[in-house]
N, C-alpha and C positions, 0 to 999 in steps of 0.2 A: 892398358886398354886404350884404343883409339875411339874418340867420340867426335862426331861431326854434327854440327848444328846448321840447318838451312833456314834462312828466313825468307818468306815468300815476297814477291815484288808488289806488295800492296802500296797504294798511295797513302799519304798521311791521313786523308779523309777516311779511307777504308780501314786503316790500322787503328785509328783513335776515335772513330765515330764521326758522324756528320755535325755534331755540336761543338767540335773543337774550335778553339780560336786560332790555331796554327794555320796560317795561310799558305806558306811555302817553306822550302828548306828541307833538310834531311834530318831524321831522328835515328841515330844508330841504335842497334839492338842492345842497349846497355844492360838489360836484365840477363841476356845470354852472355854478355861479356863478364858480368859478375860471376855467373855460374861457371863459365869456362875457367876463369882465374882460380876459383876455389878448387875445381876438379884437377887442375894442373898442379897447384901449389900444395894442397892438403892431401889429395888422394893419388897424386903421381900419374894421372892420365895424360895422354896426348890429345889435345882438343883443338879443333879448327872450326871457325865460323865462316860460312859462305853467305854473304848478304846479297840476295838477288835483287834488292832494290838498287844497289850500287853496281853490281856486276852485270854485264850485258852478254851473258852466255846463251848460246843456242842450246837446245835440249841435248844434242850430242856432246857439246863441249862440257856441259854440266855433268853428264854421265861420266865422261872421262876424268873430270876433276874429282868426282866421288870415288871412282875406281883407283885413282892415284893414292888416295888417302886410306880407304878402307877396303877390306876384302869381303867382309860379311856385313850385310845391310839389314838393319831392323828399323822399321819405320814407326813413327808416332806422329800423329797430327793432333794438335790442340789449338783450338780457337776459342778464346774467352770473349764473351760479349758483355 
């Protein structure tokens, strides 16, 4: 099975809340990387992560990237505060 994770282009302040002490820099989606590694190595899935905080895709470019990887799209949005 092909699994695609998309991370939204949140700023660090939006992603980690306004009380964070992080002033600048980039925090990669390590949680997704751990999950992707598990899914690839233990379950045999093909996994890709598109980190929109780092990629500068237009909406059409993003759609094309998604279509290149998967044919069936099922969406889940989770935001934990």
